[in-house]
C-alpha positions as a LaTeX table, in Angstrom:
\begin{tabular}{lrrr}
\hline
Residue & $x$ (\AA) & $y$ (\AA) & $z$ (\AA) \\
\hline
Unk1 & 2.38 & 72.25 & 15.86 \\
Unk2 & 2.11 & 68.61 & 16.89 \\
Unk3 & 2.72 & 66.00 & 19.71 \\
Unk4 & 2.20 & 62.90 & 21.47 \\
Unk5 & 0.05 & 62.72 & 24.95 \\
Unk6 & 1.88 & 61.61 & 27.38 \\
Unk7 & $-0.19$ & 62.43 & 30.15 \\
Unk8 & $-3.65$ & 63.42 & 31.24 \\
Unk9 & $-4.63$ & 64.36 & 34.79 \\
Unk10 & $-8.32$ & 65.32 & 35.42 \\
Unk11 & $-9.42$ & 68.32 & 37.13 \\
Unk12 & $-12.76$ & 70.24 & 37.99 \\
Unk13 & $-15.57$ & 69.68 & 36.03 \\
Unk14 & $-14.03$ & 67.21 & 33.75 \\
Unk15 & $-11.28$ & 70.17 & 32.67 \\
Unk16 & $-7.90$ & 68.32 & 32.10 \\
Unk17 & $-3.87$ & 68.97 & 32.29 \\
Unk18 & $-2.77$ & 67.64 & 29.46 \\
Unk19 & 1.39 & 66.92 & 29.03 \\
Unk20 & 2.08 & 66.82 & 25.27 \\
Unk21 & 5.41 & 65.53 & 23.79 \\
Unk22 & 6.27 & 68.17 & 20.90 \\
Unk23 & 9.14 & 68.09 & 18.48 \\
Unk24 & 11.53 & 69.92 & 21.12 \\
Unk25 & 9.32 & 70.52 & 24.00 \\
Unk26 & 7.18 & 69.01 & 26.87 \\
Unk27 & 3.92 & 71.33 & 26.86 \\
Unk28 & 1.69 & 71.13 & 30.10 \\
Unk29 & $-1.64$ & 72.78 & 28.93 \\
Unk30 & $-5.15$ & 73.15 & 30.42 \\
Unk31 & $-8.15$ & 72.19 & 28.18 \\
Unk32 & $-11.32$ & 72.98 & 29.38 \\
Unk33 & $-14.48$ & 70.09 & 28.93 \\
Unk34 & $-17.43$ & 70.67 & 26.36 \\
Unk35 & $-19.28$ & 69.21 & 24.30 \\
Unk36 & $-17.38$ & 71.04 & 21.05 \\
Unk37 & $-14.17$ & 69.50 & 21.87 \\
Unk38 & $-13.13$ & 66.21 & 20.52 \\
Unk39 & $-12.08$ & 63.24 & 22.54 \\
Unk40 & $-8.20$ & 63.02 & 23.19 \\
Unk41 & $-6.63$ & 59.97 & 25.06 \\
Unk42 & $-3.19$ & 59.03 & 26.33 \\
Unk43 & $-0.68$ & 58.40 & 23.40 \\
Unk44 & $-2.94$ & 59.95 & 20.67 \\
Unk45 & $-0.62$ & 61.96 & 18.63 \\
Unk46 & $-2.73$ & 65.67 & 18.00 \\
Unk47 & $-2.17$ & 68.61 & 15.98 \\
Unk48 & $-2.56$ & 71.85 & 18.67 \\
Unk49 & $-2.31$ & 75.48 & 19.49 \\
Unk50 & $-1.25$ & 77.03 & 22.40 \\
Unk51 & $-3.02$ & 79.85 & 23.93 \\
Unk52 & $-1.48$ & 82.12 & 26.69 \\
Unk53 & $-3.94$ & 83.20 & 29.86 \\
Unk54 & $-4.01$ & 86.25 & 31.79 \\
Unk55 & $-5.65$ & 84.39 & 34.88 \\
Unk56 & $-3.00$ & 81.25 & 34.97 \\
Unk57 & 0.66 & 80.54 & 34.27 \\
Unk58 & $-0.55$ & 77.14 & 32.34 \\
Unk59 & $-1.35$ & 78.08 & 28.63 \\
Unk60 & $-4.80$ & 76.63 & 27.19 \\
Unk61 & $-4.68$ & 73.81 & 24.52 \\
Unk62 & $-6.89$ & 74.98 & 21.77 \\
Unk63 & $-7.99$ & 73.90 & 18.24 \\
Unk64 & $-7.16$ & 70.16 & 18.77 \\
Unk65 & $-7.29$ & 67.67 & 15.60 \\
Unk66 & $-6.30$ & 64.23 & 16.59 \\
Unk67 & $-4.14$ & 62.32 & 13.63 \\
Unk68 & $-4.78$ & 58.78 & 13.89 \\
Unk69 & $-3.11$ & 55.94 & 13.59 \\
Unk70 & $-4.00$ & 53.04 & 11.24 \\
Unk71 & $-4.34$ & 50.74 & 13.97 \\
Unk72 & $-6.44$ & 53.15 & 16.27 \\
Unk73 & $-8.92$ & 50.92 & 16.79 \\
Unk74 & $-7.18$ & 48.01 & 17.80 \\
Unk75 & $-7.54$ & 47.74 & 21.56 \\
Unk76 & $-4.36$ & 45.37 & 22.12 \\
Unk77 & $-2.40$ & 47.41 & 19.87 \\
Unk78 & $-3.48$ & 50.71 & 21.29 \\
Unk79 & $-3.34$ & 49.61 & 25.15 \\
Unk80 & 0.29 & 48.44 & 24.38 \\
Unk81 & 1.47 & 51.94 & 23.04 \\
Unk82 & $-0.55$ & 53.73 & 25.79 \\
Unk83 & 1.74 & 51.85 & 28.42 \\
Unk84 & 4.67 & 52.58 & 26.35 \\
Unk85 & 3.93 & 56.42 & 25.87 \\
Unk86 & 3.07 & 56.64 & 29.67 \\
Unk87 & 6.65 & 55.93 & 30.19 \\
Unk88 & 8.03 & 59.20 & 28.38 \\
Unk89 & 6.11 & 60.99 & 30.67 \\
Unk90 & 7.88 & 59.92 & 33.77 \\
Unk91 & 11.52 & 59.86 & 32.10 \\
Unk92 & 10.81 & 63.09 & 30.93 \\
Unk93 & 9.01 & 65.08 & 32.96 \\
Unk94 & 11.96 & 66.38 & 35.07 \\
Unk95 & 14.19 & 67.41 & 32.08 \\
Unk96 & 15.63 & 70.73 & 31.68 \\
Unk97 & 15.84 & 70.71 & 27.90 \\
Unk98 & 14.32 & 67.97 & 25.50 \\
Unk99 & 15.66 & 67.56 & 21.70 \\
Unk100 & 13.41 & 66.24 & 19.00 \\
Unk101 & 14.84 & 62.93 & 19.38 \\
Unk102 & 11.89 & 61.70 & 21.79 \\
Unk103 & 9.64 & 62.70 & 19.13 \\
Unk104 & 11.24 & 61.19 & 16.00 \\
Unk105 & 11.20 & 57.93 & 18.04 \\
Unk106 & 7.92 & 57.76 & 19.37 \\
Unk107 & 6.76 & 58.81 & 15.48 \\
Unk108 & 8.37 & 56.30 & 13.84 \\
Unk109 & 7.49 & 53.53 & 16.86 \\
Unk110 & 3.81 & 54.82 & 15.97 \\
Unk111 & 4.31 & 54.22 & 12.13 \\
Unk112 & 5.70 & 50.32 & 12.81 \\
Unk113 & 3.50 & 49.87 & 15.56 \\
Unk114 & 1.21 & 47.49 & 13.81 \\
Unk115 & 3.88 & 46.10 & 11.44 \\
Unk116 & 5.36 & 43.54 & 13.93 \\
Unk117 & 5.07 & 42.41 & 17.17 \\
Unk118 & 4.75 & 46.13 & 18.69 \\
Unk119 & 6.68 & 44.55 & 21.87 \\
Unk120 & 9.62 & 44.24 & 19.69 \\
Unk121 & 9.25 & 48.34 & 18.43 \\
Unk122 & 9.23 & 49.02 & 21.94 \\
Unk123 & 12.31 & 47.09 & 22.88 \\
Unk124 & 14.12 & 48.33 & 19.38 \\
Unk125 & 13.46 & 51.96 & 20.53 \\
Unk126 & 14.41 & 51.51 & 24.18 \\
Unk127 & 17.73 & 50.89 & 22.88 \\
Unk128 & 18.05 & 53.51 & 20.88 \\
Unk129 & 17.18 & 55.60 & 23.83 \\
Unk130 & 19.75 & 54.01 & 26.20 \\
Unk131 & 22.37 & 54.67 & 23.60 \\
Unk132 & 21.21 & 58.10 & 23.07 \\
Unk133 & 21.50 & 59.18 & 26.57 \\
Unk134 & 24.95 & 57.10 & 26.69 \\
Unk135 & 23.40 & 54.24 & 29.31 \\
Unk136 & 23.75 & 51.18 & 27.11 \\
Unk137 & 26.27 & 48.68 & 28.48 \\
Unk138 & 27.36 & 47.01 & 25.87 \\
Unk139 & 30.89 & 46.07 & 27.69 \\
Unk140 & 28.41 & 43.14 & 29.58 \\
Unk141 & 30.21 & 43.89 & 33.15 \\
Unk142 & 27.71 & 42.44 & 35.71 \\
Unk143 & 26.29 & 45.13 & 37.63 \\
Unk144 & 25.81 & 43.47 & 40.71 \\
Unk145 & 29.52 & 42.14 & 41.12 \\
Unk146 & 31.11 & 44.15 & 38.57 \\
Unk147 & 32.77 & 41.19 & 36.93 \\
Unk148 & 33.03 & 40.53 & 33.60 \\
Unk149 & 29.97 & 37.95 & 32.03 \\
Unk150 & 31.53 & 35.24 & 29.89 \\
Unk151 & 28.35 & 32.99 & 30.34 \\
Unk152 & 26.51 & 32.53 & 27.43 \\
Unk153 & 23.24 & 33.51 & 29.10 \\
Unk154 & 22.88 & 36.63 & 30.29 \\
Unk155 & 20.25 & 38.47 & 32.82 \\
Unk156 & 19.03 & 42.28 & 32.77 \\
Unk157 & 17.83 & 44.08 & 35.51 \\
Unk158 & 15.56 & 48.10 & 34.73 \\
Unk159 & 17.15 & 50.11 & 32.37 \\
Unk160 & 18.87 & 46.54 & 30.74 \\
Unk161 & 21.74 & 46.44 & 33.23 \\
Unk162 & 23.31 & 43.38 & 32.39 \\
Unk163 & 24.16 & 40.80 & 35.29 \\
Unk164 & 25.25 & 37.55 & 35.84 \\
Unk165 & 22.46 & 35.09 & 36.29 \\
Unk166 & 24.12 & 33.51 & 39.01 \\
Unk167 & 24.24 & 37.18 & 40.99 \\
Unk168 & 20.31 & 38.28 & 40.10 \\
Unk169 & 18.61 & 34.86 & 40.05 \\
Unk170 & 16.12 & 36.28 & 37.04 \\
Unk171 & 15.27 & 35.15 & 33.75 \\
Unk172 & 18.43 & 35.07 & 31.27 \\
Unk173 & 18.76 & 35.56 & 27.35 \\
Unk174 & 21.47 & 34.04 & 25.44 \\
Unk175 & 24.24 & 36.96 & 24.99 \\
Unk176 & 24.37 & 36.36 & 21.08 \\
Unk177 & 21.03 & 37.73 & 21.00 \\
Unk178 & 21.57 & 40.44 & 23.06 \\
Unk179 & 24.77 & 41.34 & 21.02 \\
Unk180 & 22.46 & 41.74 & 18.27 \\
Unk181 & 20.02 & 43.78 & 19.92 \\
Unk182 & 22.44 & 46.37 & 21.82 \\
Unk183 & 24.85 & 46.27 & 18.44 \\
Unk184 & 21.94 & 46.48 & 15.84 \\
Unk185 & 19.01 & 47.60 & 17.68 \\
Unk186 & 17.64 & 44.03 & 16.51 \\
Unk187 & 15.02 & 41.82 & 18.34 \\
Unk188 & 15.38 & 39.39 & 15.13 \\
Unk189 & 17.35 & 36.45 & 17.52 \\
Unk190 & 15.12 & 36.77 & 20.74 \\
Unk191 & 12.43 & 34.58 & 21.25 \\
Unk192 & 8.99 & 35.35 & 21.99 \\
Unk193 & 9.20 & 34.60 & 25.91 \\
Unk194 & 12.36 & 36.67 & 25.98 \\
Unk195 & 10.47 & 39.42 & 24.49 \\
Unk196 & 7.87 & 39.33 & 27.09 \\
Unk197 & 10.20 & 39.33 & 29.73 \\
Unk198 & 12.12 & 42.58 & 27.90 \\
Unk199 & 8.85 & 43.93 & 28.15 \\
Unk200 & 8.48 & 43.66 & 31.30 \\
Unk201 & 11.58 & 44.98 & 32.65 \\
Unk202 & 10.81 & 48.33 & 30.43 \\
Unk203 & 7.28 & 48.90 & 32.17 \\
Unk204 & 9.75 & 49.19 & 35.16 \\
Unk205 & 10.64 & 52.36 & 33.70 \\
Unk206 & 12.80 & 53.97 & 30.74 \\
\hline
\end{tabular}
């Protein structure tokens, strides 16, 4: 099966506890350290097998094949990808069920990561997550004072919750650009400063 590595924890003798997002599951597996093993890292997409163990309830990770991205050797792209991938672990680790939406979303993002500013890919992907989970606030009602936002500029908090600029006293974005983002999942009308602002909000957590 295939999956994305969302978390790595080093244990005794450099063995690893690896958390992998597959198409319909979040697998936590044990990987023994050894010279014959290929290098794996946060954010990598791999093909792998699970092997049960009589000594532990945690299955063993085996037969790992790294499925490389075309941009894998670009350090800046890889670092941003790892930051983005790590957010999924915190978001999904306590979920009772995981559907294939999250795997497909990461897979699509990985294919587009080097085709435009990757922060734009991440932000557009996040809007899809918010919509999928019923958390996308398209009505533009202030999260802090619970009144409609009629201003031309809107501020956003964590989870892209809209507020009046005067309520949150944070960086604001043109309402027309946010409407395009929320409706069409497009960052077309957002400038680079606004993209950087949304990226930092995204890093606070999915």
